[in-house]
C-alpha positions in Angstrom: -156.2 101.2 190.8 -154.7 102.2 194.2 -153.6 105.4 192.5 -157.1 106.0 191.1 -158.7 105.5 194.6 -156.1 107.7 196.5 -156.0 110.7 194.2 -159.6 112.0 194.9 -159.1 112.1 198.6 -155.8 113.9 198.1 -157.4 116.5 195.8 -160.1 117.2 198.4 -157.6 117.8 201.1 -155.8 120.3 198.8 -159.1 122.3 198.2 -160.1 122.5 201.9 -159.0 125.7 203.9 -156.1 125.3 206.3 -157.1 124.9 210.0 -156.7 127.8 212.4 -153.6 127.8 214.5 -154.4 127.6 218.2 -151.2 129.4 219.1 -152.1 132.6 217.3 -153.1 135.3 219.8 -156.3 137.2 219.3 -156.3 141.0 219.8 -157.4 142.1 223.3 -160.9 143.7 223.5 -161.9 146.0 226.2 -165.1 145.7 228.0 -166.6 149.0 226.7 -165.8 148.3 223.1 -168.4 146.7 220.9 -167.5 143.1 219.7 -165.5 143.0 216.6 -166.9 141.0 213.7 -165.2 137.7 213.0 -162.4 138.0 210.5 -162.9 135.5 207.6 -159.9 134.4 205.7 -159.9 135.5 202.1 -161.3 132.9 199.8 -158.7 131.1 197.8 -159.7 130.8 194.2 -157.9 128.4 192.2 -157.3 128.8 188.5 -159.0 126.6 186.0 -158.3 123.8 188.1 -155.1 122.4 186.5 -154.7 120.3 189.6 -158.2 118.9 189.2 -157.5 117.9 185.6 -154.2 116.4 186.5 -155.4 114.1 189.2 -158.3 113.0 187.1 -156.0 112.1 184.2 -153.6 110.3 186.6 -156.6 108.5 188.2 -157.9 107.5 184.8 -154.5 106.2 183.8 -154.2 104.2 187.0 -157.6 102.7 186.5 -156.8 101.8 182.9 -153.5 100.2 184.0 -155.2 98.2 186.6 -157.8 97.0 184.2 -155.1 96.1 181.7 -153.2 94.2 184.3 -156.3 92.3 185.3 -157.0 91.4 181.6 -153.4 90.4 181.1 -153.5 88.2 184.1 -156.8 86.6 183.2 -156.2 85.9 179.5 -152.5 85.4 179.3 -150.9 84.4 182.7 -153.8 82.4 184.0 -153.9 79.8 181.1 -150.2 79.2 181.5 -150.6 78.6 185.2 -153.5 76.3 184.6 -151.5 74.4 182.0 -148.5 74.1 184.3 -150.7 72.8 187.1 -152.2 70.3 184.7 -148.8 69.0 183.6 -147.7 68.7 187.2 -150.8 66.8 188.0 -150.1 64.5 185.0 -146.5 63.9 186.1 -147.7 63.1 189.6 -150.1 60.5 188.2 -147.3 59.0 186.1 -145.0 58.8 189.0 -147.7 57.1 191.1 -148.4 54.7 188.3 -144.7 53.8 188.0 -144.4 53.4 191.8 -147.4 51.1 191.9 -146.4 48.8 189.0 -143.1 47.2 189.8 -144.4 43.8 188.7 -144.7 45.1 185.1 -141.1 46.4 185.2 -139.8 43.1 186.5 -141.7 41.2 183.8 -140.3 43.5 181.1 -136.8 43.0 182.5 -137.2 39.2 182.4 -138.4 39.4 178.8 -135.5 41.5 177.8 -133.1 39.0 179.5 -134.7 36.1 177.7 -134.4 37.8 174.3 -130.7 38.6 175.0 -130.0 34.9 175.9 -131.7 33.8 172.7 -129.7 36.2 170.7 -126.5 35.0 172.3 -127.4 31.4 171.6 -128.1 32.2 168.0 -124.8 34.1 167.6 -122.9 31.3 169.2 -124.5 28.8 166.9 -123.7 30.9 163.8 -120.1 31.3 164.9 -119.7 27.5 165.5 -121.2 26.8 162.0 -118.8 29.4 160.5 -115.8 27.8 162.2 -117.0 24.4 160.9 -117.4 25.7 157.4 -114.0 27.4 157.5 -112.3 24.2 158.8 -113.9 22.1 156.0 -112.9 24.7 153.4 -109.4 24.6 154.7 -109.3 20.8 154.5 -110.6 20.9 150.9 -108.0 23.5 150.0 -105.3 21.3 151.5 -106.6 18.3 149.4 -106.6 20.5 146.3 -103.1 21.7 147.0 -101.9 18.1 147.5 -103.6 16.9 144.3 -101.9 19.8 142.4 -98.5 18.8 143.8 -99.1 15.2 142.8 -100.2 16.2 139.3 -97.1 18.3 138.9 -94.9 15.4 140.1 -96.6 13.0 137.8 -96.2 15.3 134.9 -92.5 15.7 135.6 -92.2 11.9 136.0 -93.8 11.3 132.6 -91.7 13.9 130.9 -88.5 12.2 132.3 -89.7 8.8 131.0 -90.6 10.2 127.6 -87.2 11.9 127.1 -85.0 9.0 128.2 -86.4 5.8 126.6 -84.7 2.5 127.6 -84.3 -0.6 125.3 -87.1 -3.0 125.8 -86.3 -6.2 127.5 -87.5 -9.6 126.2 -90.3 -9.6 128.6 -91.4 -6.1 127.6 -91.2 -7.1 123.9 -93.6 -9.9 124.6 -96.1 -7.7 126.4 -95.5 -4.1 125.2 -98.8 -2.8 126.5 -98.8 -4.2 130.0 -96.8 -1.4 131.5 -98.9 1.2 129.8 -102.1 -0.3 131.1 -100.9 -0.5 134.8 -101.4 2.8 136.7 -98.3 4.4 138.0 -98.5 5.0 141.8 -98.1 8.7 142.6 -95.0 9.6 144.5 -95.6 10.3 148.2 -96.1 13.9 149.2 -93.7 15.1 151.9 -95.1 16.6 155.0 -93.0 19.7 154.3 -94.8 20.2 151.0 -98.1 19.8 152.8 -97.2 22.5 155.3 -96.0 24.8 152.6 -99.2 24.4 150.5 -101.5 24.9 153.5 -99.5 27.9 154.8 -99.3 29.6 151.4 -103.0 29.1 150.7 -104.0 30.6 154.1 -101.6 33.5 153.7 -102.7 34.4 150.2 -106.4 34.3 151.2 -105.6 36.2 154.4 -107.5 33.6 156.4 -106.4 34.3 160.0 -108.7 31.8 161.6 -107.3 29.1 159.4 -103.7 30.1 160.3 -104.6 30.0 164.0 -106.3 26.6 163.7 -103.2 25.0 162.2 -100.7 26.8 164.5 -99.5 24.9 167.5 -97.6 27.8 169.1 -96.0 31.1 168.3 -92.2 31.4 168.6 -89.4 33.9 169.0 -85.6 33.4 168.9 -84.1 33.0 172.4 -82.0 35.8 173.8 -78.9 33.5 173.9 -79.2 32.7 170.2 -79.7 36.4 169.4 -76.6 37.3 171.3 -74.6 34.5 169.6 -75.8 35.6 166.2 -74.9 39.2 166.9 -71.3 38.2 168.0 -71.1 35.7 165.0 -69.4 33.1 167.3 -72.3 30.6 167.4 -71.6 27.1 166.4 -74.9 25.7 167.6 -78.2 25.7 165.9 -80.7 28.5 166.4 -83.1 28.0 169.3 -86.6 29.4 169.7 -89.0 29.5 172.6 -92.8 29.7 173.0 -94.4 33.1 173.5 -98.1 33.7 174.4 -98.6 36.0 171.4 -97.0 38.3 169.0 -94.3 35.8 167.9 -92.4 36.1 164.6 -92.7 32.4 163.7 -95.4 29.8 163.7 -94.9 26.3 164.9 -97.0 23.8 162.8 -97.1 20.0 163.6 -97.6 17.7 160.6 -96.7 14.0 160.3 -95.3 13.6 163.8 -92.8 16.4 163.0 -92.6 20.0 163.8 -92.1 22.8 161.3 -91.5 26.5 161.5 -93.1 29.1 159.1 -92.8 32.9 159.3 -95.8 34.9 160.1 -97.3 36.9 157.3 -95.6 40.1 158.5 -92.3 38.4 159.0 -92.5 36.9 155.5 -93.3 40.3 154.0 -90.2 41.7 155.7 -88.0 39.1 153.9 -88.8 40.9 150.6 -86.4 43.7 151.4 -84.5 42.3 154.4 -82.8 38.9 154.5 -81.7 38.4 158.2 -79.3 35.5 158.8 -80.9 33.9 161.8 -80.1 30.3 161.1 -83.7 29.5 160.3 -84.2 30.1 156.6 -82.0 30.3 153.5 -82.8 32.7 150.7 -83.0 31.9 147.0 -83.3 34.8 144.6 -86.0 34.4 141.8 -86.8 36.7 139.0 -90.3 35.4 138.7 -91.5 36.6 142.1 -92.1 40.2 143.3 -92.4 39.4 147.1 -91.0 36.8 149.4 -92.6 33.3 149.2 -92.1 30.3 151.4 -90.7 27.4 149.5 -89.9 25.0 152.3 -90.5 25.3 156.1 -87.7 24.8 158.6 -87.8 21.6 160.7 -87.3 21.9 164.5 -87.2 19.5 167.5 -88.0 20.2 171.1 -84.9 20.1 173.3 -86.8 21.0 176.5 -90.2 22.2 177.4 -91.1 25.2 175.3 -87.7 25.4 173.6 -87.1 24.3 170.0 -83.9 23.9 168.0 -83.6 24.1 164.2 -82.4 20.9 162.7 -83.1 21.6 159.0 -83.2 25.1 157.6 -86.1 26.2 155.5 -86.0 28.0 152.1 -87.6 31.4 151.2 -87.8 32.7 147.6 -87.0 36.4 147.4 -87.0 38.9 144.4 -83.7 39.1 142.6 
């Protein structure tokens, strides 16, 4: 639009005659000569006004560009600026609302804290119930294992009695049915068998919580015993000491005695490797494909945290 306004003035200046130069000398005229007529500059005649057409075209294009720019600004750019201002205003309102409502945020935080506490209490209650159920299940499994052992021993006892009959005494001939009517008391189950049954059941079911519940401590062989076993000059029993975690053996207390069982990983290693550590003896069996604990080793505490093997255990290994 500035171009359209400036071009007409420029064109008018181009068409006007040039001004007279004040420094140009006029010819001298004597007093007796008549005055000369004024010399007029020849009229400049432009051709079919190519310049006039040009500036009009340029002016029209400038006017058209200005109107297009105004239309673009009004219909395209202005709505976006209005929308941006509206969004900024809305954000300012939201910020002011948030700044003026701290009580609502505090109440929401308290509500979230209360829900978290409730969720923690429920989770703790569920975990305690789960531990109780697992402990009761372990006790039931121990009872079942003990009953199975007793049944096996009773069956062996009856088989022995049936294969070796003794001559009846006079008293037995008088009352032949008295002994058959009296119940035979089951033989006592040793604590070693109880430990073996409970340990085997927990390892086969991969019940780690049950293994932890019946473990008194985790043990490793002392360095002195390791050195003596390496040299092969030890005449003393193997000694073990308590470790806070990652031990190779488990200390289990049962019947006022202390027993040693290998961890599940150590027992699995006995399948291919049978180390002579003075803790277990190995019996080969064709009916087993992996190492199994047959009898735990018995230990006694010689000083605080240090245990000595007094009876070696037995591990069945594949033949």
